DSSP file (Angstrom, degrees, kcal/mol; ACC not computed):
  #  RESIDUE AA STRUCTURE BP1 BP2  ACC     N-H-->O    O-->H-N    N-H-->O    O-->H-N    TCO  KAPPA ALPHA  PHI   PSI    X-CA   Y-CA   Z-CA
    1    1 A S     >        0   0    0      0, 0.0     4,-2.5     0, 0.0     5,-0.1   0.000 360.0 360.0 360.0 -30.1   -5.0   12.9   -3.8
    2    2 A L  H  >  +     0   0    0      2,-0.2     4,-1.6     1,-0.2     5,-0.1   0.923 360.0  49.6 -77.5 -37.9   -2.6   10.3   -5.3
    3    3 A L  H  > S+     0   0    0      2,-0.2     4,-2.7     1,-0.2     3,-0.3   0.926 110.1  51.3 -62.9 -45.5    0.4   12.6   -4.9
    4    4 A F  H  > S+     0   0    0      1,-0.2     4,-2.8     2,-0.2    -2,-0.2   0.933 110.6  48.7 -61.5 -42.7   -0.6   13.2   -1.2
    5    5 A L  H  X S+     0   0    0     -4,-2.5     4,-1.7     2,-0.2    -1,-0.2   0.829 111.6  48.6 -69.4 -25.8   -0.8    9.5   -0.6
    6    6 A I  H  X S+     0   0    0     -4,-1.6     4,-3.1    -3,-0.3     5,-0.3   0.971 115.6  45.5 -67.1 -57.8    2.7    8.9   -2.3
    7    7 A I  H  X S+     0   0    0     -4,-2.7     4,-2.5     1,-0.3    -2,-0.2   0.866 112.3  50.8 -57.1 -44.2    4.2   11.7   -0.2
    8    8 A F  H  X S+     0   0    0     -4,-2.8     4,-2.0    -5,-0.2    -1,-0.3   0.869 111.9  46.6 -61.9 -43.9    2.5   10.4    2.9
    9    9 A L  H  X S+     0   0    0     -4,-1.7     4,-2.8    -3,-0.2    -2,-0.2   0.919 113.0  49.6 -64.1 -45.8    3.9    6.8    2.4
   10   10 A V  H  X S+     0   0    0     -4,-3.1     4,-2.6     1,-0.2    -2,-0.2   0.955 112.2  47.5 -61.0 -44.6    7.3    8.0    1.7
   11   11 A G  H  X S+     0   0    0     -4,-2.5     4,-2.0    -5,-0.3    -1,-0.2   0.881 112.7  47.3 -56.2 -42.7    7.3   10.2    4.7
   12   12 A F  H  X S+     0   0    0     -4,-2.0     4,-2.7     2,-0.2    -1,-0.2   0.903 111.1  53.8 -65.4 -41.0    6.0    7.4    7.0
   13   13 A G  H  X S+     0   0    0     -4,-2.8     4,-2.1     1,-0.2    -2,-0.2   0.935 109.4  48.1 -64.1 -43.7    8.7    5.1    5.4
   14   14 A L  H  X S+     0   0    0     -4,-2.6     4,-2.2     2,-0.2    -1,-0.2   0.896 109.6  52.4 -61.7 -40.1   11.5    7.6    6.3
   15   15 A I  H  X S+     0   0    0     -4,-2.0     4,-2.8     1,-0.2    -1,-0.2   0.920 110.2  48.3 -63.5 -38.9   10.2    7.9    9.7
   16   16 A M  H  X S+     0   0    0     -4,-2.7     4,-2.0     2,-0.2    -2,-0.2   0.893 110.1  51.4 -62.7 -41.2   10.3    4.1   10.1
   17   17 A I  H  X S+     0   0    0     -4,-2.1     4,-1.1     1,-0.2    -1,-0.2   0.882 111.4  47.6 -63.4 -41.0   13.8    3.9    8.7
   18   18 A Y  H  X S+     0   0    0     -4,-2.2     4,-1.8     1,-0.2     3,-0.3   0.909 114.2  46.7 -67.0 -45.6   14.9    6.5   11.2
   19   19 A S  H  < S+     0   0    0     -4,-2.8     4,-0.2     1,-0.2    -2,-0.2   0.841 118.0  41.3 -70.4 -29.9   13.2    4.7   14.1
   20   20 A S  H  < S+     0   0    0     -4,-2.0    -1,-0.2    -5,-0.2    -2,-0.2   0.623 123.5  35.2 -92.4 -13.3   14.5    1.4   13.3
   21   21 A S  H  X S+     0   0    0     -4,-1.1     4,-2.4    -3,-0.3     5,-0.3   0.449  87.6  90.3-121.7  -3.1   18.0    2.3   12.4
   22   22 A S  H  X S+     0   0    0     -4,-1.8     4,-2.3     1,-0.2     5,-0.2   0.897  87.0  50.4 -68.3 -32.8   19.2    5.2   14.6
   23   23 A Y  H  > S+     0   0    0     -4,-0.2     4,-2.4     2,-0.2    -1,-0.2   0.925 114.5  42.7 -70.9 -38.2   20.6    3.3   17.3
   24   24 A K  H  > S+     0   0    0      2,-0.2     4,-3.3     1,-0.2     5,-0.2   0.901 113.5  52.6 -73.6 -32.4   22.8    1.0   15.1
   25   25 A A  H  X>S+     0   0    0     -4,-2.4     4,-2.9     7,-0.2     6,-1.1   0.912 109.3  51.7 -63.4 -40.6   23.8    4.0   12.9
   26   26 A N  H  X5S+     0   0    0     -4,-2.3     4,-1.5    -5,-0.3    -2,-0.2   0.961 113.9  41.8 -59.8 -46.2   24.9    5.8   16.1
   27   27 A L  H  <5S+     0   0    0     -4,-2.4    -2,-0.2    -5,-0.2    -1,-0.2   0.929 124.0  37.2 -64.0 -45.4   27.0    2.9   17.2
   28   28 A T  H  <5S+     0   0    0     -4,-3.3    -2,-0.2    -5,-0.1    -3,-0.2   0.924 135.2  15.3 -69.7 -47.8   28.4    2.2   13.7
   29   29 A F  H  <5S-     0   0    0     -4,-2.9    -3,-0.2    -5,-0.2    -2,-0.2   0.444  93.2-118.4-115.7 -10.1   28.9    5.7   12.3
   30   30 A G  S  <<S+     0   0    0     -4,-1.5     2,-0.4    -5,-1.0    -4,-0.2   0.712  90.7  96.2  78.0  12.2   28.6    8.0   15.3
   31   31 A D    >   -     0   0    0     -6,-1.1     3,-2.1     1,-0.1     4,-0.3  -0.888  60.7-160.4-143.3 105.4   25.5    9.6   13.5
   32   32 A S  T 3  S+     0   0    0     -2,-0.4    -7,-0.2     1,-0.3     3,-0.2   0.727  93.9  49.9 -66.1 -17.0   22.0    8.4   14.4
   33   33 A S  T 3> S+     0   0    0      1,-0.2     4,-2.6    -8,-0.1    -1,-0.3   0.254  74.4 110.4-104.8  20.2   20.6    9.7   11.2
   34   34 A Y  H <> S+     0   0    0     -3,-2.1     4,-1.5     1,-0.2    -1,-0.2   0.910  83.7  40.7 -52.0 -50.8   23.1    8.2    8.8
   35   35 A Y  H  > S+     0   0    0     -4,-0.3     4,-2.1    -3,-0.2    -1,-0.2   0.829 114.4  54.9 -76.2 -28.9   20.7    5.7    7.2
   36   36 A L  H  > S+     0   0    0     -4,-0.2     4,-2.9     2,-0.2    -1,-0.2   0.941 109.0  48.8 -65.7 -42.5   17.9    8.5    7.2
   37   37 A K  H  X S+     0   0    0     -4,-2.6     4,-1.8     1,-0.2    -2,-0.2   0.887 110.1  50.1 -65.9 -38.6   20.2   10.8    5.3
   38   38 A K  H  X S+     0   0    0     -4,-1.5     4,-1.7    -5,-0.2    -1,-0.2   0.852 113.4  45.4 -66.7 -39.1   21.1    8.1    2.8
   39   39 A Q  H  X S+     0   0    0     -4,-2.1     4,-3.3     2,-0.2     5,-0.2   0.845 107.9  58.9 -76.0 -34.0   17.3    7.3    2.2
   40   40 A L  H  X S+     0   0    0     -4,-2.9     4,-2.4    -5,-0.2    -2,-0.2   0.897 104.9  48.4 -61.7 -36.1   16.6   11.0    1.9
   41   41 A L  H  X S+     0   0    0     -4,-1.8     4,-1.9     2,-0.2     5,-0.2   0.942 114.5  46.7 -53.3 -54.3   19.0   11.4   -1.0
   42   42 A A  H  X S+     0   0    0     -4,-1.7     4,-2.5     1,-0.2    -2,-0.2   0.898 112.7  48.7 -61.1 -40.6   17.5    8.4   -2.7
   43   43 A T  H  X S+     0   0    0     -4,-3.3     4,-3.1     1,-0.2     5,-0.3   0.924 110.9  51.5 -68.2 -42.7   13.9    9.7   -2.0
   44   44 A A  H  X S+     0   0    0     -4,-2.4     4,-2.0    -5,-0.2    -1,-0.2   0.901 112.1  46.6 -56.7 -38.8   14.9   13.2   -3.4
   45   45 A I  H  X S+     0   0    0     -4,-1.9     4,-2.8     2,-0.2    -1,-0.2   0.935 112.9  49.6 -73.5 -43.9   16.3   11.6   -6.5
   46   46 A G  H  X S+     0   0    0     -4,-2.5     4,-3.0     1,-0.2    -2,-0.2   0.900 110.1  50.5 -59.7 -43.4   13.1    9.4   -6.8
   47   47 A L  H  X S+     0   0    0     -4,-3.1     4,-1.9     2,-0.2    -1,-0.2   0.888 112.9  45.5 -67.9 -36.2   10.7   12.4   -6.4
   48   48 A V  H  X S+     0   0    0     -4,-2.0     4,-3.1    -5,-0.3     5,-0.2   0.951 114.2  47.6 -67.5 -46.6   12.6   14.3   -9.1
   49   49 A A  H  X S+     0   0    0     -4,-2.8     4,-2.4     1,-0.2     5,-0.2   0.913 112.7  52.0 -57.2 -40.6   12.6   11.2  -11.5
   50   50 A M  H  X S+     0   0    0     -4,-3.0     4,-1.8     2,-0.2    -1,-0.2   0.915 110.8  47.6 -67.5 -40.7    8.9   10.8  -10.7
   51   51 A F  H  X S+     0   0    0     -4,-1.9     4,-0.7     1,-0.2    -2,-0.2   0.930 113.1  46.6 -68.3 -42.0    8.2   14.5  -11.6
   52   52 A L  H  < S+     0   0    0     -4,-3.1     3,-0.5     1,-0.2    -2,-0.2   0.886 111.7  50.6 -69.7 -32.2   10.1   14.3  -14.8
   53   53 A V  H >< S+     0   0    0     -4,-2.4     3,-1.6    -5,-0.2    -1,-0.2   0.858 103.7  61.1 -70.9 -33.9    8.5   11.0  -15.9
   54   54 A S  H 3< S+     0   0    0     -4,-1.8    -1,-0.2     1,-0.3    -2,-0.2   0.683  98.9  57.4 -64.6 -20.0    5.1   12.5  -15.2
   55   55 A R  T 3< S+     0   0    0     -4,-0.7    -1,-0.3    -3,-0.5    -2,-0.2   0.412  86.3  91.7 -94.5   5.6    5.7   15.1  -17.8
   56   56 A I  S <  S-     0   0    0     -3,-1.6     5,-0.1    -4,-0.1    -3,-0.0  -0.871  87.1-111.8 -98.0 126.6    6.3   12.7  -20.5
   57   57 A P    >   -     0   0    0      0, 0.0     3,-1.5     0, 0.0     4,-0.4  -0.215  21.6-129.1 -61.6 143.8    3.2   11.8  -22.5
   58   58 A Y  G >  S+     0   0    0      1,-0.3     3,-1.2     2,-0.2     4,-0.4   0.746 104.1  68.6 -68.0 -17.4    2.2    8.2  -21.9
   59   59 A H  G >  S+     0   0    0      1,-0.3     3,-1.0     2,-0.2     4,-0.4   0.767  89.8  69.6 -78.0 -20.5    2.0    7.3  -25.7
   60   60 A T  G X  S+     0   0    0     -3,-1.5     3,-0.6     1,-0.2    -1,-0.3   0.746  90.3  61.0 -61.4 -24.5    6.0    7.8  -25.6
   61   61 A W  G X  S+     0   0    0     -3,-1.2     3,-1.7    -4,-0.4     4,-0.3   0.739  84.2  78.8 -78.7 -20.5    6.3    4.7  -23.6
   62   62 A E  G X  S+     0   0    0     -3,-1.0     3,-1.1    -4,-0.4     4,-0.4   0.790  85.0  58.5 -55.0 -37.0    4.7    2.5  -26.2
   63   63 A K  G <  S+     0   0    0     -3,-0.6    -1,-0.3    -4,-0.4    -2,-0.1   0.614 105.5  52.6 -77.7 -11.4    7.8    2.3  -28.3
   64   64 A F  G <> S+     0   0    0     -3,-1.7     4,-2.0    -4,-0.2    -1,-0.3   0.348  84.4  91.5 -92.6  -2.6    9.7    0.8  -25.2
   65   65 A A  H <> S+     0   0    0     -3,-1.1     4,-1.8    -4,-0.3    48,-0.3   0.976  93.9  29.7 -62.2 -61.2    7.2   -2.0  -24.6
   66   66 A I  H  > S+     0   0    0     -4,-0.4     4,-2.3     2,-0.2     5,-0.2   0.895 123.3  49.7 -74.0 -38.6    8.6   -4.8  -26.6
   67   67 A P  H  > S+     0   0    0      0, 0.0     4,-2.7     0, 0.0     5,-0.2   0.910 108.5  56.5 -61.3 -38.7   12.3   -3.6  -26.3
   68   68 A G  H  X S+     0   0    0     -4,-2.0     4,-1.8     2,-0.2    41,-0.2   0.895 109.8  43.3 -55.6 -48.6   11.8   -3.4  -22.6
   69   69 A L  H  X S+     0   0    0     -4,-1.8     4,-2.2    40,-0.3    -1,-0.2   0.868 112.5  51.1 -63.8 -40.0   10.7   -6.9  -22.3
   70   70 A V  H  X S+     0   0    0     -4,-2.3     4,-2.5     1,-0.2    -2,-0.2   0.920 112.8  46.6 -67.0 -43.3   13.4   -8.2  -24.5
   71   71 A V  H  X S+     0   0    0     -4,-2.7     4,-2.6     2,-0.2    -1,-0.2   0.851 109.0  54.0 -69.0 -35.1   16.1   -6.4  -22.5
   72   72 A S  H  X S+     0   0    0     -4,-1.8     4,-1.9    -5,-0.2    -1,-0.2   0.918 110.7  47.8 -70.5 -36.8   14.7   -7.5  -19.1
   73   73 A I  H  X S+     0   0    0     -4,-2.2     4,-2.2     2,-0.2    -2,-0.2   0.959 110.3  51.3 -69.0 -43.4   14.8  -11.2  -20.4
   74   74 A I  H  X S+     0   0    0     -4,-2.5     4,-1.9     1,-0.2    -2,-0.2   0.945 110.3  50.9 -52.0 -46.9   18.4  -10.7  -21.7
   75   75 A L  H  < S+     0   0    0     -4,-2.6     4,-0.5     1,-0.2    -1,-0.2   0.872 106.2  52.5 -56.9 -40.2   19.3   -9.3  -18.2
   76   76 A I  H >< S+     0   0    0     -4,-1.9     3,-1.3     1,-0.2     4,-0.3   0.924 109.9  48.9 -64.0 -47.4   17.9  -12.2  -16.5
   77   77 A F  H >< S+     0   0    0     -4,-2.2     3,-1.8     1,-0.3    -1,-0.2   0.815 100.7  67.4 -57.5 -34.4   20.0  -14.7  -18.7
   78   78 A M  G >< S+     0   0    0     -4,-1.9     3,-1.8     1,-0.3     6,-0.7   0.673  80.9  75.1 -67.5 -15.6   23.1  -12.6  -17.9
   79   79 A V  G <  S+     0   0    0     -3,-1.3    -1,-0.3    -4,-0.5    -2,-0.2   0.779  90.7  58.9 -61.7 -24.7   22.9  -13.7  -14.3
   80   80 A L  G <  S+     0   0    0     -3,-1.8    -1,-0.3    -4,-0.3    -2,-0.2   0.594  97.9  78.7 -82.0 -12.0   24.3  -17.0  -15.6
   81   81 A T  S X  S-     0   0    0     -3,-1.8     3,-1.4    -4,-0.2    -3,-0.0  -0.297 104.9 -91.9 -91.5 176.9   27.4  -15.1  -17.0
   82   82 A P  T 3  S+     0   0    0      0, 0.0    -3,-0.1     0, 0.0    -1,-0.1   0.729 124.5  67.5 -59.1 -21.9   30.5  -13.9  -15.2
   83   83 A L  T 3  S+     0   0    0     -5,-0.3    12,-2.0    11,-0.1     2,-0.1   0.824  88.0  83.7 -75.6 -28.9   28.6  -10.5  -14.8
   84   84 A G  E <   -A   94   0A   0     -3,-1.4     2,-0.3    -6,-0.7    10,-0.2  -0.454  63.1-179.7 -67.8 141.6   26.2  -12.3  -12.4
   85   85 A Y  E     -A   93   0A   0      8,-1.4     8,-1.3    -2,-0.1     7,-0.6  -0.964  26.9-113.0-145.4 165.8   27.2  -12.7   -8.8
   86   86 A E  E     +A   91   0A   0     -2,-0.3     2,-0.4     5,-0.2     5,-0.3  -0.781  29.2 175.9-102.6 138.7   25.9  -14.1   -5.6
   87   87 A A  E >  S-A   90   0A   0      3,-2.7     3,-2.3    -2,-0.4     5,-0.1  -0.998  70.5  -3.5-138.5 138.2   25.0  -11.9   -2.6
   88   88 A N  T 3  S-     0   0    0     -2,-0.4     3,-0.1     1,-0.3    -1,-0.1   0.801 132.9 -51.9  49.4  35.9   23.5  -13.3    0.7
   89   89 A G  T 3  S+     0   0    0      1,-0.2     2,-0.4     0, 0.0    -1,-0.3   0.453 119.7  99.4  89.6   1.6   23.4  -16.8   -0.6
   90   90 A A  E <   -A   87   0A   0     -3,-2.3    -3,-2.7    -5,-0.0     2,-1.3  -0.981  60.5-147.7-130.2 130.1   21.5  -16.0   -3.9
   91   91 A R  E     +A   86   0A   0     -2,-0.4    -5,-0.2    -5,-0.3    -7,-0.1  -0.722  63.1 112.3 -93.4  89.7   22.8  -15.5   -7.5
   92   92 A R  E     +     0   0A   0     -2,-1.3    11,-0.3    -7,-0.6     2,-0.2   0.215  51.9  91.6-136.3  14.1   20.4  -13.0   -8.7
   93   93 A W  E     -A   85   0A   0     -8,-1.3    -8,-1.4    -3,-0.2     2,-0.4  -0.700  53.8-152.4-109.4 157.2   22.5   -9.8   -9.1
   94   94 A L  E     -AB  84 100A   0      6,-2.4     6,-2.9    -2,-0.2     2,-0.7  -0.993  10.4-146.0-128.2 146.0   24.5   -8.3  -12.0
   95   95 A N  E     + B   0  99A   0    -12,-2.0     4,-0.2    -2,-0.4    -2,-0.0  -0.889  35.7 152.5-104.0  94.8   27.5   -6.2  -11.7
   96   96 A L  S    S-     0   0    0      2,-2.4     3,-0.1    -2,-0.7    -1,-0.1  -0.178  89.3 -66.2-117.7  33.6   27.2   -3.7  -14.6
   97   97 A G  S    S+     0   0    0      1,-0.1     2,-0.3     3,-0.0    -2,-0.1  -0.116 134.6  46.4 101.2 -34.1   29.1   -0.8  -12.9
   98   98 A I  S    S-     0   0    0     -4,-0.1    -2,-2.4     2,-0.0     2,-0.5  -0.903 103.1 -97.1-131.2 158.3   26.2   -0.6  -10.4
   99   99 A S  E     -B   95   0A   0     -2,-0.3     2,-0.4    -4,-0.2    -4,-0.2  -0.671  48.4-178.9 -75.8 124.4   24.5   -3.5   -8.7
  100  100 A L  E     -B   94   0A   0     -6,-2.9    -6,-2.4    -2,-0.5     3,-0.1  -0.991  25.7-153.2-127.3 137.1   21.4   -4.5  -10.5
  101  101 A Q    >>  -     0   0    0     -2,-0.4     3,-2.1    -8,-0.2     4,-0.8  -0.922  12.7-153.8-104.8 106.3   18.7   -7.2   -9.9
  102  102 A P  H 3> S+     0   0    0      0, 0.0     4,-2.6     0, 0.0   -26,-0.2   0.722  89.7  70.8 -51.2 -29.0   17.2   -8.1  -13.3
  103  103 A A  H 3> S+     0   0    0    -11,-0.3     4,-1.5     1,-0.2     5,-0.1   0.812  97.2  53.6 -58.3 -31.6   13.9   -9.1  -11.7
  104  104 A E  H <> S+     0   0    0     -3,-2.1     4,-1.2     2,-0.2     3,-0.3   0.921 108.3  47.6 -62.5 -48.5   13.4   -5.4  -11.0
  105  105 A V  H  X S+     0   0    0     -4,-0.8     4,-3.1     1,-0.2    -2,-0.2   0.867 107.5  57.6 -61.5 -42.3   13.9   -4.5  -14.5
  106  106 A A  H  X S+     0   0    0     -4,-2.6     4,-3.2     1,-0.2    -1,-0.2   0.877 101.0  54.9 -54.2 -36.7   11.6   -7.3  -15.5
  107  107 A K  H  X S+     0   0    0     -4,-1.5     4,-2.1    -3,-0.3    -1,-0.2   0.855 110.0  46.7 -71.4 -30.2    8.7   -5.9  -13.5
  108  108 A L  H  X S+     0   0    0     -4,-1.2     4,-2.6     2,-0.2     5,-0.2   0.919 113.3  50.5 -70.8 -41.8    9.1   -2.5  -15.4
  109  109 A G  H  X S+     0   0    0     -4,-3.1     4,-3.0   -41,-0.2   -40,-0.3   0.938 110.5  48.8 -58.9 -44.5    9.3   -4.5  -18.7
  110  110 A I  H  X S+     0   0    0     -4,-3.2     4,-3.0     1,-0.2     5,-0.4   0.934 111.0  50.4 -66.8 -45.4    6.1   -6.5  -17.9
  111  111 A I  H  X S+     0   0    0     -4,-2.1     4,-1.8     1,-0.2    -1,-0.2   0.921 114.8  42.6 -58.5 -41.5    4.3   -3.3  -17.0
  112  112 A L  H  X S+     0   0    0     -4,-2.6     4,-2.3     2,-0.2    -2,-0.2   0.952 117.8  46.2 -67.4 -42.8    5.2   -1.6  -20.2
  113  113 A F  H  X S+     0   0    0     -4,-3.0     4,-2.7   -48,-0.3    -2,-0.2   0.906 113.8  45.1 -67.9 -40.6    4.6   -4.6  -22.2
  114  114 A M  H  X S+     0   0    0     -4,-3.0     4,-3.4     2,-0.2     5,-0.3   0.949 112.6  52.4 -66.0 -46.7    1.2   -5.6  -20.8
  115  115 A S  H  X S+     0   0    0     -4,-1.8     4,-1.4    -5,-0.4    -2,-0.2   0.907 111.8  46.1 -56.3 -39.8   -0.1   -2.1  -20.9
  116  116 A Y  H  X S+     0   0    0     -4,-2.3     4,-1.8    -5,-0.2    -1,-0.2   0.908 113.7  48.0 -60.8 -45.5    0.8   -1.8  -24.4
  117  117 A M  H  X S+     0   0    0     -4,-2.7     4,-2.4     1,-0.2     5,-0.3   0.857 109.7  50.6 -67.7 -36.7   -0.7   -5.1  -25.3
  118  118 A V  H  X S+     0   0    0     -4,-3.4     4,-2.0     2,-0.2    -1,-0.2   0.827 110.1  50.5 -70.2 -27.2   -4.0   -4.6  -23.6
  119  119 A C  H  < S+     0   0    0     -4,-1.4    -2,-0.2    -5,-0.3    -1,-0.2   0.888 114.4  46.0 -76.2 -37.8   -4.4   -1.2  -25.3
  120  120 A R  H  < S+     0   0    0     -4,-1.8    -2,-0.2     1,-0.2    -1,-0.2   0.899 117.7  41.3 -69.6 -40.0   -3.7   -2.9  -28.7
  121  121 A V  H >< S+     0   0    0     -4,-2.4     3,-1.5     1,-0.2    -2,-0.2   0.839  85.2 170.6 -77.7 -38.8   -5.9   -5.8  -28.1
  122  122 A G  G ><  -     0   0    0     -4,-2.0     3,-1.2    -5,-0.3    -1,-0.2  -0.435  69.1  -3.8  70.2-134.4   -8.8   -3.9  -26.5
  123  123 A R  G >  S+     0   0    0      1,-0.3     3,-1.7    -2,-0.2    -1,-0.3   0.642 118.6  82.5 -67.0 -20.9  -12.1   -5.9  -25.9
  124  124 A G  G X   +     0   0    0     -3,-1.5     3,-1.5     1,-0.3     6,-0.3   0.640  67.7  83.4 -62.6 -16.4  -10.5   -8.8  -27.7
  125  125 A I  G <  S+     0   0    0     -3,-1.2    -1,-0.3     1,-0.3    -2,-0.1   0.554  76.6  73.7 -67.5  -4.2   -8.8   -9.7  -24.4
  126  126 A R  G <  S+     0   0    0     -3,-1.7    -1,-0.3     4,-0.1    -2,-0.2   0.753  74.9  91.7 -74.0 -31.4  -12.1  -11.4  -23.5
  127  127 A R  S X> S-     0   0    0     -3,-1.5     4,-2.5    -4,-0.2     3,-1.2  -0.530  77.5-137.1 -72.3 120.2  -11.4  -14.1  -25.7
  128  128 A P  H 3> S+     0   0    0      0, 0.0     4,-2.8     0, 0.0     5,-0.2   0.850 102.4  52.3 -40.1 -47.9   -9.6  -17.1  -24.1
  129  129 A K  H 3> S+     0   0    0      1,-0.2     4,-1.9     2,-0.2     5,-0.1   0.822 110.5  46.2 -67.0 -30.5   -7.3  -17.6  -26.9
  130  130 A T  H <> S+     0   0    0     -3,-1.2     4,-1.6    -6,-0.3    -1,-0.2   0.841 110.9  52.8 -70.0 -35.1   -6.1  -14.0  -27.0
  131  131 A L  H  X S+     0   0    0     -4,-2.5     4,-2.6     2,-0.2    -2,-0.2   0.936 109.2  50.2 -68.7 -41.7   -5.7  -13.9  -23.3
  132  132 A I  H  X S+     0   0    0     -4,-2.8     4,-1.2    -5,-0.3    -2,-0.2   0.938 111.4  47.1 -58.4 -47.7   -3.4  -17.1  -23.5
  133  133 A V  H  < S+     0   0    0     -4,-1.9    -1,-0.2     1,-0.2    -2,-0.2   0.817 110.3  53.6 -60.1 -28.4   -1.3  -15.6  -26.2
  134  134 A L  H  < S+     0   0    0     -4,-1.6     4,-0.5     1,-0.2    -1,-0.2   0.930 111.4  46.0 -71.5 -42.1   -1.0  -12.4  -24.2
  135  135 A L  H  X S+     0   0    0     -4,-2.6     4,-3.0     1,-0.2     5,-0.3   0.641  89.9  85.3 -80.5 -10.9    0.2  -14.3  -21.1
  136  136 A L  H  X S+     0   0    0     -4,-1.2     4,-2.4     1,-0.2    -1,-0.2   0.944  92.2  44.6 -48.4 -53.4    2.8  -16.5  -22.9
  137  137 A P  H  > S+     0   0    0      0, 0.0     4,-2.2     0, 0.0    -1,-0.2   0.838 115.3  49.4 -68.6 -27.2    5.5  -13.9  -22.7
  138  138 A V  H  > S+     0   0    0     -4,-0.5     4,-2.7     2,-0.2    -2,-0.2   0.873 109.2  50.3 -76.0 -35.6    4.7  -13.2  -19.1
  139  139 A L  H  X S+     0   0    0     -4,-3.0     4,-2.8     2,-0.2     5,-0.2   0.888 109.4  53.7 -65.3 -36.7    4.7  -16.9  -18.2
  140  140 A F  H  X S+     0   0    0     -4,-2.4     4,-2.6    -5,-0.3     5,-0.3   0.963 111.5  44.8 -56.6 -51.3    8.1  -17.1  -19.9
  141  141 A V  H  X S+     0   0    0     -4,-2.2     4,-2.5     1,-0.2     5,-0.4   0.951 111.4  52.9 -64.2 -47.9    9.4  -14.2  -17.7
  142  142 A F  H  X S+     0   0    0     -4,-2.7     4,-2.4     1,-0.2    -1,-0.2   0.932 111.5  47.0 -50.1 -48.9    7.9  -15.7  -14.6
  143  143 A M  H  X S+     0   0    0     -4,-2.8     4,-2.7     1,-0.2     5,-0.4   0.874 113.0  45.5 -68.0 -36.8    9.6  -19.0  -15.3
  144  144 A I  H  X>S+     0   0    0     -4,-2.6     4,-2.0     2,-0.2     5,-0.9   0.887 113.7  50.0 -73.5 -36.3   13.1  -17.6  -16.0
  145  145 A V  H  X5S+     0   0    0     -4,-2.5     4,-1.1    -5,-0.3     6,-1.0   0.979 116.6  44.2 -66.5 -53.6   13.0  -15.3  -13.0
  146  146 A W  H  X5S+     0   0    0     -4,-2.4     4,-0.6    -5,-0.4    -2,-0.2   0.942 123.4  32.4 -55.2 -57.6   11.9  -18.2  -10.9
  147  147 A K  H  <5S+     0   0    0     -4,-2.7    -3,-0.2     3,-0.2    -2,-0.2   0.922 125.5  37.8 -72.8 -50.2   14.4  -20.8  -12.2
  148  148 A I  H  <5S+     0   0    0     -4,-2.0    -3,-0.2    -5,-0.4    -2,-0.1   0.955 130.2  27.6 -74.2 -53.2   17.4  -18.8  -13.1
  149  149 A T  H  <<S-     0   0    0     -4,-1.1    -1,-0.2    -5,-0.9    -3,-0.2   0.560  93.7-136.4 -84.8 -10.5   17.4  -16.3  -10.2
  150  150 A E     <  +     0   0    0     -4,-0.6     2,-0.5    -5,-0.5    -4,-0.2   0.909  57.7 140.4  52.3  41.9   15.7  -18.7   -7.9
  151  151 A N     >  +     0   0    0     -6,-1.0     4,-2.3    -5,-0.2     3,-0.3  -0.727  21.5 169.0-122.5  73.9   13.5  -15.7   -6.8
  152  152 A M  H  > S+     0   0    0     -2,-0.5     4,-2.4     1,-0.2     5,-0.3   0.894  76.5  59.4 -57.4 -43.1    9.9  -17.0   -6.3
  153  153 A S  H  > S+     0   0    0      1,-0.2     4,-1.5     2,-0.2    -1,-0.2   0.885 108.6  41.8 -52.2 -44.2    8.8  -13.8   -4.7
  154  154 A S  H  > S+     0   0    0     -3,-0.3     4,-3.2     2,-0.2    -1,-0.2   0.861 111.6  56.6 -68.1 -40.2    9.7  -11.6   -7.7
  155  155 A A  H  X S+     0   0    0     -4,-2.3     4,-2.5     1,-0.2    -2,-0.2   0.924 109.2  45.8 -61.5 -39.7    8.2  -14.2  -10.1
  156  156 A I  H  X S+     0   0    0     -4,-2.4     4,-1.9     2,-0.2    -1,-0.2   0.871 111.1  53.1 -71.8 -35.1    4.8  -14.0   -8.2
  157  157 A I  H  X S+     0   0    0     -4,-1.5     4,-2.7    -5,-0.3     5,-0.2   0.948 108.2  51.8 -66.6 -48.7    5.0  -10.2   -8.3
  158  158 A I  H  X S+     0   0    0     -4,-3.2     4,-1.7     1,-0.2    -2,-0.2   0.953 112.6  43.6 -52.4 -49.6    5.5  -10.3  -12.0
  159  159 A M  H  X S+     0   0    0     -4,-2.5     4,-2.4     1,-0.2    -1,-0.2   0.817 111.6  53.9 -65.6 -27.9    2.6  -12.5  -12.5
  160  160 A G  H  X S+     0   0    0     -4,-1.9     4,-2.4    -5,-0.2    -1,-0.2   0.886 105.8  52.8 -69.8 -35.0    0.5  -10.5  -10.2
  161  161 A I  H  X S+     0   0    0     -4,-2.7     4,-2.4     2,-0.2    -2,-0.2   0.917 112.2  46.7 -67.9 -41.4    1.4   -7.2  -12.1
  162  162 A A  H  X S+     0   0    0     -4,-1.7     4,-2.2     2,-0.2    -2,-0.2   0.948 112.4  48.1 -57.5 -56.0    0.2   -8.9  -15.4
  163  163 A V  H  X S+     0   0    0     -4,-2.4     4,-2.8     2,-0.2    -1,-0.2   0.897 113.3  48.9 -53.8 -44.5   -3.0  -10.3  -13.9
  164  164 A A  H  < S+     0   0    0     -4,-2.4    -2,-0.2     1,-0.2    -1,-0.2   0.928 109.8  50.3 -66.4 -44.5   -3.8   -6.8  -12.4
  165  165 A I  H  < S+     0   0    0     -4,-2.4    -1,-0.2     1,-0.2    -2,-0.2   0.883 113.4  47.6 -62.4 -39.0   -3.1   -5.0  -15.6
  166  166 A I  H  <        0   0    0     -4,-2.2    -2,-0.2     1,-0.3    -1,-0.2   0.916 360.0 360.0 -65.5 -45.3   -5.5   -7.5  -17.3
  167  167 A F     <        0   0    0     -4,-2.8    -1,-0.3    -5,-0.2    -2,-0.2   0.429 360.0 360.0 -58.5 360.0   -8.1   -7.1  -14.7
């Protein structure tokens, strides 16, 4: 049922993309399904990646929990270097051969880190002191995403991910 739901939502999203962009695509590129084709390619790559990742035992991801968090923090600080650039009035992107928004990597890093830590702490998460210590790295990532990239919405999503995992 979860796979059906994912496929349904992706299909619905593709229909909405075509519906909202066909006129502009026809005027700009002479092909009303130009944006749909681009999104279909990304969707196919995403579905293949989803299938491949689903075949990896979940314990394999444990070793990436702390490095993933550290890498995401480093990437956020890299926005302040010459690799960071401004797009649409906001300096929150990196040019690493591909355009990358470090807040997106931070979301994955938080998911891995919090899942790993909740499993390690177990029922000890009910102690307020443990909970505060567990949330300190999340609060740090929240603050640097908010202050460095000036992206409050991504910062809120990062905090929401952490709270949802703890819940």
